[in-house]
C-alpha positions as CSV (number, residue, x, y, z in Angstrom):
1,M,2.4,-39.3,8.2
2,I,1.8,-35.6,8.5
3,T,4.4,-33.2,6.8
4,L,4.5,-29.5,6.5
5,E,3.0,-29.8,3.0
6,T,0.1,-31.9,4.2
7,T,-3.2,-30.1,3.3
8,I,-5.4,-29.0,6.1
9,E,-8.1,-31.5,5.0
10,E,-5.8,-34.3,6.1
11,V,-5.0,-32.8,9.6
12,P,-6.9,-34.6,12.4
13,N,-9.4,-32.6,14.4
14,I,-10.1,-30.1,11.6
15,G,-13.6,-30.8,10.4
16,S,-14.8,-30.1,6.9
17,A,-16.6,-27.0,8.1
18,Y,-13.3,-25.4,9.0
19,H,-11.5,-26.1,5.7
20,K,-13.2,-23.2,3.9
21,K,-12.8,-20.9,6.8
22,L,-9.1,-21.6,7.0
23,K,-8.7,-21.1,3.3
24,K,-10.3,-17.7,3.6
25,L,-7.3,-16.8,5.8
26,G,-5.0,-18.2,3.2
27,I,-4.3,-21.4,5.1
28,E,-4.1,-24.4,2.9
29,T,-1.3,-26.6,4.4
30,V,0.2,-27.4,7.8
31,R,3.1,-25.0,7.0
32,D,0.6,-22.2,6.4
33,L,-1.1,-22.9,9.7
34,L,2.2,-22.9,11.7
35,Y,3.2,-19.7,9.9
36,Y,-0.1,-18.0,10.6
37,F,1.3,-15.7,13.3
38,P,-0.7,-14.0,16.1
39,A,-1.9,-10.4,15.4
40,R,-1.4,-9.5,19.1
41,Y,-1.1,-11.0,22.6
42,E,-3.1,-10.9,25.9
43,D,-1.1,-11.1,29.1
44,F,-2.9,-13.6,31.4
45,S,0.3,-14.8,33.0
46,N,-0.3,-13.3,36.4
47,I,-2.6,-15.8,38.2
48,I,-3.9,-14.1,41.4
49,P,-6.0,-15.2,44.4
50,I,-9.7,-14.5,43.9
51,N,-9.8,-12.0,46.9
52,Q,-7.3,-9.8,45.0
53,A,-9.5,-9.3,41.9
54,K,-10.4,-5.6,41.5
55,V,-13.3,-4.1,39.6
56,G,-12.2,-2.8,36.1
57,E,-9.1,-5.0,35.9
58,T,-8.5,-7.9,33.6
59,V,-7.5,-10.8,35.8
60,C,-6.6,-14.5,35.7
61,V,-7.9,-16.7,38.6
62,Q,-8.1,-20.4,39.3
63,G,-10.8,-22.1,41.3
64,R,-13.4,-24.8,41.7
65,I,-17.0,-24.4,40.3
66,T,-19.3,-24.7,43.3
67,Q,-22.5,-24.1,41.3
68,I,-23.5,-23.4,37.7
69,E,-26.9,-22.8,36.0
70,S,-28.4,-21.6,32.8
71,T,-31.2,-18.9,32.7
72,Q,-32.9,-17.0,30.0
73,T,-33.9,-13.4,30.0
74,F,-37.5,-12.7,28.8
75,K,-36.7,-9.3,27.3
76,K,-34.1,-10.3,24.7
77,W,-34.3,-14.1,25.0
78,M,-30.7,-14.2,25.9
79,T,-29.1,-17.2,27.6
80,I,-27.0,-16.5,30.6
81,I,-24.7,-19.0,32.2
82,E,-24.0,-18.1,35.8
83,A,-21.4,-19.9,37.9
84,E,-19.7,-19.5,41.3
85,V,-16.0,-20.2,41.4
86,E,-14.0,-20.4,44.7
87,D,-10.4,-20.8,45.9
88,E,-9.1,-20.8,49.4
89,T,-9.3,-16.9,49.6
90,G,-12.8,-16.4,48.4
91,S,-15.4,-16.8,45.7
92,L,-16.4,-14.9,42.5
93,K,-19.5,-14.9,40.3
94,V,-18.9,-15.6,36.7
95,L,-21.3,-14.8,33.8
96,W,-21.3,-15.9,30.2
97,F,-23.8,-14.4,27.7
98,N,-25.3,-16.4,24.8
99,Q,-23.1,-19.4,25.2
100,P,-25.7,-22.1,26.2
101,F,-23.3,-24.9,25.1
102,L,-21.1,-24.2,28.1
103,T,-23.3,-26.2,30.4
104,K,-22.3,-29.4,28.5
105,S,-18.5,-28.8,29.1
106,L,-18.6,-27.2,32.6
107,R,-19.9,-29.0,35.7
108,E,-20.0,-28.4,39.4
109,D,-16.6,-29.5,41.1
110,D,-14.7,-28.8,37.9
111,F,-11.4,-26.9,38.4
112,V,-11.0,-24.0,36.0
113,C,-8.6,-21.3,35.1
114,L,-10.4,-18.1,34.0
115,A,-9.2,-14.8,32.4
116,G,-11.5,-11.9,31.9
117,K,-12.6,-8.4,33.2
118,V,-14.0,-7.9,36.7
119,T,-17.2,-5.9,36.3
120,L,-19.6,-4.2,38.6
121,S,-23.4,-4.0,38.0
122,K,-26.5,-3.5,40.2
123,N,-26.4,-7.2,40.9
124,G,-22.9,-7.1,42.3
125,V,-19.3,-8.0,41.1
126,Y,-18.7,-10.6,38.5
127,L,-16.2,-11.9,35.9
128,A,-17.7,-11.1,32.5
129,S,-17.5,-13.8,29.7
130,P,-14.0,-14.9,30.6
131,V,-11.8,-17.2,28.6
132,F,-11.5,-20.5,30.4
133,E,-9.9,-23.9,30.4
134,K,-10.3,-26.9,32.7
135,I,-7.4,-27.9,34.9
136,S,-6.9,-30.9,37.1
137,E,-6.3,-28.8,40.3
138,I,-5.4,-25.3,41.5
139,S,-1.6,-25.1,40.9
140,D,1.1,-23.4,38.9
141,N,0.2,-25.3,35.7
142,D,2.8,-24.7,33.0
143,D,0.7,-26.5,30.3
144,L,-2.1,-24.0,30.0
145,T,-3.1,-23.0,26.5
146,H,-5.8,-20.3,26.8
147,T,-5.2,-18.8,30.2
148,G,-2.5,-18.4,32.8
149,R,0.1,-17.3,30.3
150,I,0.7,-14.8,27.4
151,I,-2.0,-15.7,25.0
152,P,-1.8,-15.4,21.2
153,V,-4.7,-13.6,19.6
154,Y,-5.1,-14.3,15.8
155,S,-6.8,-12.4,13.0
156,E,-10.2,-14.2,12.9
157,T,-12.9,-14.9,10.4
158,K,-16.6,-15.7,11.1
159,G,-16.9,-19.0,13.0
160,L,-13.1,-19.4,13.5
161,T,-11.8,-18.1,16.8
162,S,-8.4,-17.6,18.4
163,K,-9.3,-20.3,21.0
164,W,-9.9,-22.8,18.3
165,L,-6.7,-21.9,16.4
166,R,-4.7,-22.3,19.7
167,Y,-6.3,-25.7,20.2
168,I,-5.3,-26.8,16.6
169,I,-1.9,-25.2,16.4
170,K,-0.4,-26.3,19.8
171,P,-0.4,-30.1,19.1
172,L,1.1,-29.5,15.7
173,L,3.9,-27.4,17.1
174,E,4.6,-30.2,19.6
175,Y,4.6,-32.8,16.8
176,F,7.0,-30.7,14.6
177,F,9.2,-29.3,17.3
178,D,12.2,-31.3,16.3
179,K,11.2,-31.6,12.7
180,M,11.1,-28.0,11.6
181,P,13.7,-27.4,8.8
182,D,15.7,-24.2,9.1
183,M,16.0,-22.5,5.7
184,L,18.3,-19.8,7.1
185,P,22.0,-20.7,6.6
186,E,23.6,-21.7,9.9
187,E,26.3,-19.0,9.6
188,I,23.6,-16.3,9.4
189,V,21.7,-17.7,12.4
190,K,25.0,-17.7,14.4
191,K,26.2,-14.3,13.2
192,H,23.0,-12.5,14.1
193,K,22.3,-14.7,17.2
194,F,18.8,-15.6,16.0
195,L,16.6,-18.2,17.8
196,P,16.8,-21.6,16.2
197,I,13.7,-22.2,14.0
198,K,12.0,-24.6,16.4
199,E,12.3,-22.2,19.4
200,A,11.3,-19.2,17.3
201,I,8.1,-20.7,15.9
202,W,7.1,-22.0,19.4
203,Q,7.8,-18.6,21.1
204,I,5.9,-16.6,18.5
205,H,2.8,-18.8,19.2
206,F,3.1,-19.6,22.9
207,P,5.7,-17.2,24.3
208,E,7.3,-17.4,27.7
209,S,7.7,-13.7,27.8
210,F,7.4,-10.5,25.7
211,E,11.2,-10.6,25.3
212,S,10.9,-14.0,23.6
213,I,8.1,-12.6,21.3
214,D,10.5,-9.8,20.2
215,A,13.3,-12.4,19.6
216,A,11.0,-14.6,17.5
217,K,9.7,-11.6,15.5
218,A,13.2,-10.4,14.9
219,R,14.1,-13.8,13.4
220,F,11.0,-14.0,11.2
221,S,11.2,-10.4,10.1
222,F,14.7,-11.0,8.9
223,E,13.8,-14.3,7.3
224,N,11.1,-12.8,5.1
225,L,13.0,-9.7,4.2
226,F,16.0,-11.9,3.5
227,L,14.0,-13.9,1.0
228,L,12.6,-10.7,-0.6
229,Q,16.2,-9.3,-1.0
230,L,17.5,-12.6,-2.4
231,N,14.7,-12.7,-4.9
232,I,15.3,-9.1,-6.0
233,L,19.1,-9.4,-6.2
234,R,18.9,-12.7,-8.2
235,Q,16.5,-11.1,-10.7
236,R,18.8,-8.1,-11.0
237,A,21.8,-10.4,-11.6
238,K,20.0,-12.3,-14.3
239,L,19.0,-9.0,-16.0
240,L,22.6,-7.8,-16.0
241,Q,23.6,-10.9,-18.0
242,K,21.3,-9.8,-20.8
243,T,22.2,-7.4,-23.7
244,A,20.5,-4.1,-24.3
245,P,20.6,-1.7,-27.2
246,V,23.5,0.8,-26.8
247,C,22.2,4.4,-27.1
248,K,25.3,6.6,-27.1
249,M,24.9,10.0,-25.5
250,D,25.1,12.9,-28.0
251,T,26.1,16.0,-25.9
252,E,25.5,18.4,-28.7
253,L,22.0,17.1,-29.3
254,M,21.2,17.3,-25.6
255,K,22.5,20.9,-25.5
256,K,20.4,21.8,-28.5
257,F,17.3,20.2,-26.8
258,T,17.8,22.0,-23.4
259,E,18.4,25.4,-25.2
260,S,15.1,24.9,-27.1
261,L,13.1,24.7,-23.8
262,P,11.2,27.8,-22.6
263,F,12.8,27.3,-19.1
264,Q,16.1,26.3,-17.6
265,L,16.7,22.8,-16.2
266,T,17.4,22.6,-12.5
267,D,20.8,21.2,-11.4
268,S,18.9,18.1,-10.1
269,Q,17.3,17.5,-13.5
270,R,20.7,17.8,-15.2
271,Q,22.3,15.3,-12.8
272,C,19.5,12.8,-13.2
273,A,19.5,13.2,-17.0
274,F,23.3,12.6,-17.1
275,V,23.0,9.4,-15.0
276,I,20.2,8.1,-17.2
277,L,21.9,8.9,-20.5
278,T,25.1,7.3,-19.2
279,D,23.1,4.1,-18.4
280,L,21.5,4.1,-21.8
281,G,25.0,4.0,-23.3
282,K,25.8,0.7,-21.6
283,P,25.2,-2.7,-23.2
284,T,23.3,-4.0,-20.1
285,P,19.6,-3.1,-19.5
286,M,19.0,-0.1,-17.3
287,S,16.3,-0.5,-14.6
288,R,15.9,2.9,-13.0
289,L,13.3,4.7,-10.9
290,L,13.2,8.4,-11.4
291,E,11.6,10.0,-8.2
292,G,10.7,13.6,-8.1
293,D,8.2,15.7,-6.2
294,V,5.0,16.7,-8.0
295,G,5.9,19.3,-10.6
296,S,9.6,18.8,-10.4
297,G,10.0,18.1,-14.1
298,K,10.5,14.3,-14.5
299,T,8.8,14.3,-18.0
300,V,11.5,16.6,-19.4
301,V,14.2,14.2,-18.2
302,A,12.4,11.2,-19.7
303,T,12.0,13.1,-23.0
304,M,15.8,13.7,-23.1
305,A,16.3,9.9,-22.6
306,A,13.7,9.2,-25.4
307,L,15.4,11.6,-27.8
308,S,18.8,10.1,-27.1
309,A,17.4,6.6,-27.9
310,V,15.7,7.8,-31.1
311,N,18.9,9.5,-32.2
312,S,20.9,6.2,-31.7
313,G,20.4,2.9,-33.3
314,P,20.9,1.1,-36.6
315,A,21.4,2.9,-39.9
316,G,18.2,4.0,-41.6
317,G,16.4,5.0,-38.5
318,G,17.0,5.2,-34.8
319,Y,15.7,3.1,-31.9
320,Q,12.1,3.2,-30.7
321,V,10.6,4.2,-27.3
322,A,7.4,3.0,-25.6
323,F,6.0,5.6,-23.1
324,M,3.2,4.2,-21.0
325,A,0.9,6.1,-18.6
326,P,-1.8,4.8,-16.3
327,T,-4.8,6.9,-17.5
328,E,-5.9,8.3,-20.9
329,I,-5.9,11.9,-19.4
330,L,-2.2,11.5,-18.5
331,A,-1.3,9.7,-21.7
332,S,-2.9,12.5,-23.8
333,Q,-1.1,15.2,-21.7
334,H,2.2,13.4,-22.2
335,F,1.5,13.1,-26.0
336,K,0.8,16.9,-26.4
337,G,3.7,17.9,-24.1
338,I,6.3,15.7,-25.6
339,C,5.3,16.6,-29.2
340,K,5.7,20.2,-28.3
341,M,9.2,19.7,-26.7
342,L,10.3,17.7,-29.8
343,E,8.8,19.9,-32.5
344,K,12.3,21.0,-33.7
345,F,13.8,17.5,-33.8
346,N,12.2,15.6,-36.7
347,V,10.7,12.9,-34.4
348,T,7.6,10.9,-35.3
349,V,5.4,10.3,-32.2
350,G,2.4,7.9,-32.1
351,Y,-0.5,8.0,-29.6
352,L,-2.5,4.8,-28.7
353,T,-5.2,4.1,-26.2
354,G,-8.1,1.6,-26.3
355,K,-10.1,4.0,-28.4
356,E,-7.8,6.5,-30.0
357,S,-4.8,6.4,-32.4
358,E,-2.9,9.5,-33.6
359,I,0.4,10.3,-35.2
360,Y,2.5,13.5,-34.8
361,K,4.7,14.1,-37.9
362,D,6.3,17.1,-39.5
363,G,4.7,19.4,-36.9
364,K,1.2,18.2,-37.3
365,V,-1.1,15.8,-35.4
366,S,-3.4,13.6,-37.5
367,Q,-5.9,10.9,-36.6
368,V,-5.2,7.5,-38.2
369,K,-6.7,4.1,-38.0
370,K,-5.2,1.8,-35.4
371,K,-4.2,-0.7,-38.1
372,E,-2.2,1.9,-40.0
373,L,-0.4,3.1,-36.8
374,L,0.6,-0.4,-35.9
375,L,1.9,-1.0,-39.4
376,E,4.1,2.1,-39.2
377,L,5.3,1.1,-35.8
378,E,6.2,-2.4,-36.9
379,F,8.2,-1.0,-39.9
380,G,10.1,1.4,-37.6
381,Q,8.4,4.6,-38.9
382,I,7.2,5.7,-35.4
383,N,10.0,6.7,-33.1
384,I,8.0,7.1,-29.8
385,L,4.7,5.5,-29.0
386,I,2.8,7.1,-26.1
387,G,-0.3,5.5,-24.6
388,T,-2.0,3.5,-21.9
389,H,-1.9,-0.3,-21.4
390,A,-3.0,-0.5,-25.0
391,L,0.8,-0.5,-25.7
392,I,1.0,-4.1,-24.5
393,S,-2.1,-5.3,-26.3
394,K,-2.0,-7.9,-29.1
395,G,-0.7,-6.7,-32.4
396,V,1.6,-3.9,-31.0
397,I,5.0,-4.8,-32.4
398,F,8.1,-2.6,-32.0
399,S,10.8,-3.4,-34.5
400,K,13.7,-1.6,-32.7
401,L,12.5,-1.0,-29.1
402,A,15.4,0.4,-26.9
403,L,13.6,2.2,-24.0
404,I,10.4,1.7,-22.0
405,V,9.2,4.7,-19.9
406,L,6.6,4.0,-17.3
407,D,4.8,6.7,-15.5
408,E,3.4,5.9,-12.0
409,Q,3.3,2.2,-12.5
410,H,6.8,1.1,-11.6
411,R,5.9,-2.2,-10.0
412,F,4.6,-3.5,-13.4
413,G,8.0,-2.8,-15.1
414,V,9.2,-6.4,-15.1
415,S,6.1,-7.9,-16.7
416,Q,5.6,-5.1,-19.1
417,R,9.2,-5.2,-20.3
418,A,8.7,-8.9,-20.9
419,Q,5.5,-8.4,-22.9
420,L,7.1,-5.7,-25.1
421,T,10.1,-7.8,-25.9
422,K,8.7,-11.2,-26.8
423,G,11.2,-13.1,-28.8
424,K,13.7,-10.3,-29.0
425,T,17.4,-10.8,-28.2
426,L,18.0,-7.2,-27.1
427,I,16.3,-6.3,-23.8
428,P,15.1,-2.6,-23.7
429,H,16.2,-0.2,-21.0
430,L,13.5,0.6,-18.4
431,L,12.9,4.0,-16.8
432,S,10.0,4.3,-14.3
433,M,8.8,7.7,-13.0
434,T,7.0,8.4,-9.8
435,A,5.8,11.5,-7.9
436,T,4.9,9.2,-5.0
437,P,8.0,9.6,-2.8
438,I,9.3,6.2,-1.6
439,P,11.1,6.1,1.8
440,R,14.5,4.4,1.8
441,T,13.3,1.3,3.6
442,L,10.7,0.7,0.9
443,A,13.2,1.6,-1.9
444,L,15.6,-1.2,-0.7
445,T,12.9,-3.8,-0.4
446,V,9.8,-3.5,-2.6
447,Y,11.7,-1.5,-5.3
448,G,15.2,-3.0,-4.6
449,D,15.6,-4.2,-8.2
450,L,15.6,-0.6,-9.5
451,D,18.4,2.0,-9.3
452,L,17.1,5.3,-7.9
453,S,17.5,8.8,-9.3
454,L,16.1,11.7,-7.2
455,I,15.0,15.1,-8.5
456,K,15.3,17.1,-5.3
457,E,14.7,20.6,-6.6
458,M,11.5,22.4,-7.8
459,P,11.6,24.9,-10.7
460,K,12.9,28.2,-9.3
461,D,9.7,30.3,-10.2
462,R,7.5,28.1,-8.0
463,K,6.1,29.4,-4.7
464,K,5.4,27.3,-1.7
465,I,1.8,26.2,-1.6
466,K,0.0,27.4,1.5
467,T,-1.8,24.5,3.2
468,V,-4.7,25.1,5.7
469,I,-6.8,22.7,7.8
470,V,-10.4,24.0,7.5
471,E,-12.7,23.1,10.5
472,P,-16.5,22.9,9.9
473,G,-17.1,26.3,11.4
474,E,-14.5,27.9,9.1
475,R,-16.0,26.9,5.8
476,K,-17.7,30.2,5.0
477,T,-14.3,32.0,5.2
478,A,-12.7,29.4,2.9
479,Y,-15.6,29.6,0.4
480,D,-15.4,33.5,0.3
481,F,-11.6,33.2,-0.4
482,I,-12.2,30.6,-3.2
483,H,-14.9,32.9,-4.7
484,K,-12.4,35.8,-4.7
485,E,-9.7,33.6,-6.4
486,V,-12.2,32.6,-9.2
487,K,-13.2,36.2,-9.8
488,E,-9.5,36.9,-10.4
489,G,-9.4,34.3,-13.2
490,R,-8.0,31.4,-11.2
491,G,-9.1,27.7,-11.3
492,V,-10.2,25.6,-8.3
493,F,-10.0,21.8,-7.9
494,V,-12.4,20.2,-5.4
495,I,-11.6,16.5,-4.5
496,C,-14.1,14.1,-3.0
497,P,-13.5,10.4,-1.9
498,K,-16.4,8.9,-3.9
499,I,-18.3,9.4,-7.2
500,G,-21.9,9.0,-5.9
501,E,-24.4,6.7,-4.3
502,D,-25.4,3.3,-5.8
503,E,-26.4,0.0,-4.4
504,N,-22.8,-0.7,-3.4
505,E,-22.0,2.6,-1.8
506,N,-23.4,4.0,1.4
507,A,-23.3,7.8,1.6
508,S,-22.6,8.0,5.3
509,L,-21.0,5.8,7.9
510,P,-22.0,5.8,11.6
511,I,-19.3,7.1,13.9
512,T,-19.3,6.1,17.5
513,G,-17.4,7.4,20.5
514,S,-16.7,10.9,21.8
515,F,-15.6,12.4,18.5
516,A,-18.9,12.1,16.5
517,P,-19.4,15.7,15.2
518,T,-22.7,17.1,13.8
519,N,-22.7,16.7,10.1
520,Y,-22.5,20.2,8.7
521,T,-24.8,19.6,5.6
522,Q,-27.4,17.3,7.1
523,G,-27.2,18.0,10.8
524,V,-27.2,14.3,11.7
525,L,-25.4,13.6,15.0
526,G,-23.2,10.6,15.0
527,Q,-22.6,10.3,11.3
528,I,-19.8,11.6,9.0
529,E,-20.8,12.1,5.4
530,I,-18.5,10.7,2.8
531,K,-18.5,13.4,0.2
532,T,-19.5,12.4,-3.2
533,V,-18.7,14.2,-6.4
534,K,-22.4,14.4,-7.4
535,Q,-23.6,15.6,-4.0
536,E,-20.8,18.2,-3.8
537,Y,-21.4,19.4,-7.3
538,E,-25.1,20.0,-6.5
539,K,-24.2,21.8,-3.3
540,L,-21.5,24.0,-4.7
541,S,-23.4,24.9,-7.9
542,K,-26.8,25.6,-6.3
543,E,-26.1,26.8,-2.8
544,I,-22.5,28.0,-2.4
545,F,-21.4,29.3,-5.8
546,P,-24.5,29.6,-8.0
547,D,-22.8,32.3,-10.1
548,L,-19.8,30.2,-11.0
549,R,-19.2,27.7,-13.8
550,I,-18.8,24.3,-12.1
551,T,-18.3,20.8,-13.7
552,M,-17.8,17.2,-12.5
553,L,-15.0,14.9,-13.4
554,H,-14.8,11.2,-12.5
555,G,-13.5,7.8,-13.7
556,K,-16.8,6.6,-15.0
557,M,-17.1,9.3,-17.6
558,K,-16.1,8.5,-21.2
559,T,-12.6,9.3,-22.3
560,E,-13.6,12.0,-24.8
561,E,-15.8,13.7,-22.1
562,K,-13.0,13.6,-19.6
563,Q,-10.5,15.1,-22.0
564,R,-13.0,17.8,-23.1
565,V,-13.6,18.8,-19.4
566,M,-9.9,19.0,-18.7
567,L,-9.3,21.1,-21.8
568,D,-12.1,23.5,-20.9
569,F,-10.8,23.8,-17.3
570,K,-7.3,24.4,-18.6
571,K,-8.5,27.2,-21.0
572,G,-10.5,28.9,-18.2
573,E,-14.0,28.0,-19.4
574,I,-14.7,26.1,-16.1
575,D,-14.1,27.8,-12.8
576,I,-14.4,24.9,-10.3
577,L,-13.8,21.2,-11.2
578,V,-15.3,18.8,-8.7
579,S,-13.5,15.5,-9.1
580,T,-12.5,12.1,-7.6
581,S,-8.8,11.1,-7.3
582,V,-8.7,10.8,-11.1
583,V,-6.7,14.1,-11.0
584,E,-4.2,12.7,-8.5
585,V,-1.5,11.9,-11.0
586,G,0.1,14.1,-13.6
587,V,-2.7,16.5,-14.6
588,D,-1.2,19.9,-15.4
589,V,-3.4,23.1,-15.2
590,P,-1.1,26.1,-14.6
591,R,-4.1,28.5,-14.0
592,A,-5.4,26.4,-11.0
593,T,-4.4,28.0,-7.7
594,V,-6.8,26.3,-5.1
595,M,-7.0,22.6,-4.2
596,M,-9.9,22.0,-1.9
597,I,-10.0,18.4,-0.5
598,E,-13.2,17.2,1.2
599,G,-12.9,14.4,3.8
600,A,-9.1,15.0,3.8
601,E,-8.7,12.6,6.8
602,R,-9.7,9.7,4.5
603,F,-6.6,10.0,2.3
604,G,-3.0,9.1,3.0
605,L,-0.3,11.8,3.2
606,A,1.3,10.8,0.0
607,Q,-2.0,11.0,-1.8
608,L,-2.8,14.4,-0.3
609,H,0.6,15.6,-1.4
610,Q,-0.2,14.4,-4.9
611,F,-3.5,16.3,-4.9
612,R,-1.7,19.4,-3.6
613,G,0.7,19.2,-6.4
614,R,-2.1,19.8,-9.0
615,V,-1.8,23.5,-8.0
616,G,1.3,25.7,-7.7
617,R,2.3,24.9,-11.3
618,S,3.0,28.5,-12.2
619,D,4.5,31.6,-10.6
620,M,1.1,32.4,-8.9
621,Q,0.6,31.8,-5.1
622,S,-1.5,28.7,-4.6
623,Y,-3.4,27.2,-1.7
624,C,-4.5,23.8,-0.4
625,F,-7.6,23.6,1.9
626,L,-8.0,20.4,3.8
627,F,-11.7,20.2,4.8
628,T,-12.3,17.8,7.7
629,T,-15.2,16.7,9.8
630,N,-13.2,14.3,12.0
631,P,-11.1,15.6,14.9
632,D,-9.6,12.2,15.6
633,Q,-6.0,12.7,16.9
634,L,-4.3,10.4,14.5
635,N,-5.8,12.2,11.5
636,R,-5.0,15.5,13.1
637,K,-1.3,14.4,13.4
638,R,-1.3,13.3,9.8
639,L,-3.0,16.5,8.5
640,K,-0.7,18.7,10.5
641,A,2.2,17.1,8.8
642,M,0.9,18.5,5.5
643,I,1.2,22.0,6.9
644,D,4.6,21.5,8.5
645,C,6.1,19.9,5.5
646,D,6.0,20.5,1.8
647,N,8.7,17.9,1.0
648,G,7.2,14.7,-0.5
649,F,10.0,12.5,0.8
650,E,9.6,13.6,4.4
651,L,5.8,13.2,4.1
652,A,6.2,9.7,2.7
653,Q,8.4,8.7,5.7
654,K,5.8,10.1,8.1
655,D,3.0,8.3,6.2
656,L,5.0,5.0,6.4
657,E,5.4,5.4,10.1
658,I,1.8,6.2,10.8
659,R,0.0,3.8,8.4
660,G,2.7,1.1,7.8
661,P,4.0,-0.2,4.5
662,G,1.1,-2.6,3.9
663,Q,-1.6,0.1,3.8
664,L,0.7,2.8,2.2
665,Y,1.9,0.8,-0.8
666,G,-1.1,-1.5,-1.3
667,A,1.0,-4.5,-0.2
668,V,-1.5,-5.8,2.4
669,Q,-2.5,-8.5,0.0
670,S,1.1,-9.1,-1.1
671,G,1.6,-12.4,0.7
672,I,4.3,-11.0,3.0
673,P,3.5,-11.6,6.7
674,D,2.7,-8.7,8.9
675,V,5.8,-9.4,10.9
676,A,7.9,-8.7,7.8
677,M,5.8,-5.6,7.0
678,E,6.7,-4.2,10.4
679,G,10.3,-5.0,9.7
680,M,10.2,-2.8,6.6
681,L,10.0,0.2,8.9
682,N,13.4,-0.6,10.3
683,I,16.1,0.7,8.0
684,F,18.8,-1.1,10.0
685,L,17.1,-4.5,9.5
686,V,16.4,-3.8,5.8
687,E,20.1,-2.9,5.2
688,K,21.2,-6.0,7.3
689,T,19.1,-8.4,5.2
690,R,20.2,-6.8,1.9
691,Q,23.9,-7.1,2.9
692,S,23.4,-10.7,4.1
693,A,21.7,-11.6,0.8
694,K,24.4,-9.9,-1.2
695,E,27.3,-11.7,0.7
696,L,25.6,-15.1,0.2
697,L,25.1,-14.6,-3.5
698,E,28.7,-13.4,-4.0
699,K,29.8,-16.7,-2.4
700,D,27.2,-19.0,-4.1
701,P,25.3,-17.2,-6.9
702,E,23.2,-20.3,-7.7
703,L,22.7,-21.2,-4.0
704,K,23.8,-24.8,-4.7
705,N,24.9,-25.4,-1.1
706,Y,21.5,-24.2,0.3
707,P,18.8,-26.5,-1.0
708,L,16.4,-25.6,1.8
709,L,16.8,-21.9,1.0
710,V,16.2,-22.5,-2.7
711,D,13.0,-24.4,-1.8
712,S,11.9,-21.6,0.5
713,L,12.7,-19.0,-2.2
714,K,10.5,-20.9,-4.7
715,K,7.6,-21.0,-2.3
716,F,8.1,-17.3,-1.4
717,K,8.0,-16.3,-5.1
718,Q,4.7,-18.2,-5.5
719,R,3.2,-16.5,-2.4
720,V,4.4,-12.9,-2.8
721,H,3.1,-10.5,-5.4
722,F,3.3,-6.7,-5.4
723,E,1.3,-6.2,-8.5
């Protein structure tokens, strides 16, 4: 007996050749197959008489095959199946290319339903390679699968077509029509007037109308987002039952800290700091995401939280803080910056990466062996440990950890907190920071387990960065301007999408269609060069700016080399730094006033905004040049948004609308169906699912009355991963 958990190997009519192909698409069970929803639909529902078929239109016709034959062209050795199909109004020629097997399934006098495009060539009018299925006679046949209706089109893989998927899925739907369990509680289905599960799953695969597709999608969008919200809210509820170290706010200490800074905090920074410090004073673990535009001063707020934690704690020494950054460059920058901010506060700060270990104590930084640093950490002699993922490596033991600060890696918070607190009764507070603005819909779903704090202001001495789209013909003007800026002592970033060419990278991609411009460096029509750091470095240093000091920076360089390059650039010993997106997050060079981005259309808005934020970090006027060779309208719309808007939150919302949450937040491989991804764009739907999940958990926290829902939630957690 077949169940929803039956593996695809056990399903009749699925040969062994198809098992691997289905698994490539993530389909391993009958349930997976039924929940493999169409990517789009073709409307073949309007069956017309043959004499009404017009050239250029996609039509659906029915008729009898009066003749059929196979021929082969001598030029390309292509097999052509040519048939004549007639109904009572006329006849139409039909051609299929390179499908010789059709002569085995189609014969003269067969009745067929055909859907395809009517084409005109020198040999006359014909129906080009139509989708077809045999019928018993010409009639209004309701039982059609591939023609004569709205047809589901699925994402395919090599050797696995939508037609084959329809052939396999339809009988399974018929078999399970009255056997589909509905995991959504009955009261929710009734309240929101959703289709029952059996109708919804039938209509999403073989719809009666486009309205029924929308109704089915609405149900499944809600269903998946509802499971996501339930999962998040239950995790959150479990965390709130744990105990965290209480770090009492010392207002005098915070006042002393802010007065020691060479600048004034913005009102927004003060408000965020107050909320975070209040959370730290509670006995339940904080889980907070601090969002702020590039350069808005999140690190200062995090340092206040760290100082508050260090100042609290048991007698004989305060609590400890783990501060984790995604790259060595950023970790090193945080180490230097935080040590400087805390130089008057008798705090010992450690620095740990895969290769380096240092300690800041009594106003001095000294290199130490890793073993020595880890020993001091375990005995509570290091107050704050800053570093990369080395912080969660074997042997790193905090004796009194109270706060974890994560920079630009908020989705890893849960697992990292768990790794840092193995066997401990007190759960540390968690503060994540991001300069990647997150729209409200994403904040309530993907990041729904975190409280949000927003730094909405920029420091008052910052000027708005001037952003310009540079067309190929305007490059010389832009280069002249850059040369002038360098001669006045300013620094320039140049960002390229790739490092260089190797056996896995192709330096140029063919572009087809009407928008294939001439490549401005190679003059190759129909190709757009993907800029590489190495190529751009050669070009700028030898042809454009031979008199300037130009250096490369990319992720494949050694840590020491990257740090040396960044320090030289910061000190003014390098004029132009040609880099990959390694500079995207957190790098601070106040003297840099120009950000030049090659192939700007290849980056998302949020990422472009991050790049732009590498300049404008002083009181000098700064500029962002978006160099593009692709006048595609979608890219033009996106790049124009960069000019119109300097607010990261607005840009993130636009990027979400243009690219969708899957592409934007790397969630394409998350295990969440596309139908739910689309639902994430709808704030009303997101809020509705969150409220429904909240109400259900208030009524039944353990979901004891909803066994089907618990089972679905378990499967959902196995399937979905945002890491």
